[in-house]
N, C-alpha and C positions, 0 to 999 in steps of 0.2 A: 555338314554343320547341323547341329541339333539345337532347336530353340524351344523355350518354354513361353507360352503365350497366355495372358489372362486379360479379360475385359469385363468391366462391370458398368451397367447402365441403371440409373435410378431416376425415375420420372414420376410425375403425378399427372394423370390424364384428367383435365378439367371437365371434359365431357366424354361420354362413350366414344371410342375411336377405333377404327381399323388400323392395324400396324403391320408393316412389312419389314421384317428384320433380316439383315444380311451381315452377320458377324462371324459365321463359321468358316473355318479354313477349307479351301477347295482341295479335293484329292486329285492330284495331277501327276504326270509322269516324272516331274522333277522336284516334287514336294510330297512326301508321304506322311500321313497322319499316324503317329504311333498310338496316341489315345486322345480323346477329346470328350467334352461333355458340355451341353447347353442346358441351363436351368432357368426357368422363367416363372415368376409369380405375378399374380394379379391379372391373369388373362383367361379367356375361354379356350376351347380346343385349339391346338396348333395344327397348321396344314403346310407342310413343306412343299415347295415347288422348285423346279430346276432354274438355275441362273442362266443368263444370256450365254449363247455359244456353248451351252451344256457345261459351263464351268461353275462349280459350287452350287449352292442352293440358298433360296430365301425361305422365310417362314412367315406365313400369314397368321394373324391372331386378332382377337377383339379384346380391347383393354378398357378398363374403367378404374379411376382412382389410382391407388398406389401401383406402380409398375416397376418390377426389378428383374433384370436379366444378368446372368453371370455365365461367362464362357471361359473354359480353359482348354488348352491343347498342348501336346508335345508333337513337334513336327521335325522331320528329317529332310533337309534340303540337299539334293544331289544335282547340281546344276553346273554345266560347263559355261563359263563366262570368259570374257576377254574383250579387247577393243572392238568396236563395231565399225571402225573407219574403213576396214577392208571389205565389208559386206556390200554386195550389190543390191540395187533395187530391182523390182520385178515389173515388167511392162503391164500396164493396166489390163490389156486384153488377155493376159495370161494368169490373172489373179483367180484364186478359188472363189466360188460363188459367195461363201460365207465371209470373205474378207472384203469384198467390194463395198458394202455399206460404210466401211470405215474410211472411205475416200471422201465422203460427203460432209458438208457442213451439218452441224446439229445445234440445238438450242444454245449451248454455252461455248461451242467451238465454231465460230463464224469463219471457217477456212477460206471462203470465197473473198473475204475482205483483206486477206493477207497475200494474195497471189503476187501482186506487183512488188510488195515489200520483199518477199522471199526471193524472187528472181533478181532483184537489185542487190540485196544484202549478201546473198550467198552464191555469187556467179562462179561458173566453172566447176561446181561441186555436184556430186550425185551420190545416191545410196547412203551407206553408213557414214561416209565423210561429211555429207551434207547434214545428216541428222545430228552428228556430234557437234558440228559448227552451230546448229540451231540451239542445242542444249547449252553450249558454252555462252552463246549470246544471251539467252534467258538468264542464266546464272549471273552473268556479269552486269546485266542491265536492270534486274529486278531486285528489290529488297524484300527479304522475308520478314513480314510484319503481321503479327496476329491482330485481329480486330479491324483490319483495313478493308475487308471485303465481306460480302454477305451472300445469301442464297440467290440473289439476283445478279451477281457479278459475272460477266462474261469474259471471254478471252480478249475481246476488243477493249473492254473497260480496264482490264489488267495491263494491256499494252500501253494505254494512255497514262494510267496512274503509276506504272512501274513499281508496283508493290502488291503483296498478297501472301497467301499461305500455299501449302502444297497443292491444294485443289486448283488454285489459280495458275501456278507454274505448269501444272499438268494440262490444263485447258489450252494454254498458250502453246505449249510444246506440241500437242496434238493438232492444233490449228495450223501451225507452221508446216508440220509434216504433210498434212492433207493438202495444203496449198501447193506443195511441191510434187504432189501425185504419189505420195507414200502413205499407205494405209496406217492409221494410228488409232488405238483404242485406249480408254482410261482404265486403270486398274486400282481397285481399293485393296489395301494390303496392311499387314502387320510387318514392321521392319525394325531391325536392330539399330540402336543408336539414334533414333529419331528424337529430337528435342524441340519442344516439350513432348513427352510420350503421348501418342495419340494414334488414331487410325491414320493411315498415310495414303496419299494418292500419287501414283506414278503413271507412266505411259509404256505401252508396248507398240513397237513399230514393226511392220512386216518387211523383212529384208532376207534375201537369199532363201526364200521359201519357208520362213518361220518367224514367229513372234519373238522380238528381242526387247528386254526390259531396259528402260532408261529413266533416271530420276534427275530432272533438271535442277532440283534443289541441292543435289549432291549430298544429301543427308544419309542416303541408304545405298549400299553396294548391291549390285544385282544378285550376288550369291547369298544375301541375307534378307531377301524380300519374300514374304509368304503371301500369295494371292488369296483374296477372298472372292472377288467378283470382277467382271469386266463389262464394258459397255461403251456407248458413244460418248458419254460425258457424265457429269455428276448425277444427272437424273437417273441413270441406270445403276450406279454403283453406291448409292447412299447406304450407309450402314443401318439407317433407321428412317423409314418414311412413315409419317404419321398423318392419317387422313382425319384431321381434327386439330385440336389444340392441346398443348402439354407444357408442363413446367419442368425444366431440368433441375434436379436436386444435386446430383453428383454423377461424374463419369470418370473412369480411369482405365488406362490401357498399359500393360506391362509386357515387354518382350525381353527375354534374358537368354544369354548363351548358356547352354548346358554342356559342361566339360565332359 
């Protein structure tokens, strides 16, 4: 599958601010960048740095006043996908070192608060079957509602309110999986058919010795997701972190299938 991606960010920095931008597609074994270009106006020198787990890259800059970023890419996805229900979990003591931190609670994913719920709600299940049951539960019990959460909303808040956006669905999904002893990390992505079009957040779980994509919102299929960055939660995968204050003027994301 070949996708055309475009993202535009238009902000005004009210004070001089350091900015960490993460909107470029990651070059990975199952997604190849055919071409891409990032153009930024209104900043000082750019300094790229590797993303977490050496996936993708972020770009540091110093901005003041008008800030405009435009990114376009053509990406070829070659990913084998299918039901995860038959995939097995991996014993904690056998996990690779780099996977272990994704077992732990984090700022927005309070996995330790869901241990009792997960064991009671999903009895007799393990591995991919358990993960799929968790994703189904989240989809069936949460309403996708824009404007019902903010930058301080955690998985526990979402569990209580039973509503949120993709970020909130992903935080709860990762928390459930970690509570069951299955490593889970958040993924920022571009994805086909997301409505309204925007940056998307999904989850990868570690099953059968590899990371498997799952979207509890059910808006995106695994074979149409293009990863940007990965991390413990939204803190690590934010498309734009501003160390200061800014006003959003306009923002647009477009993902189209190229025949």
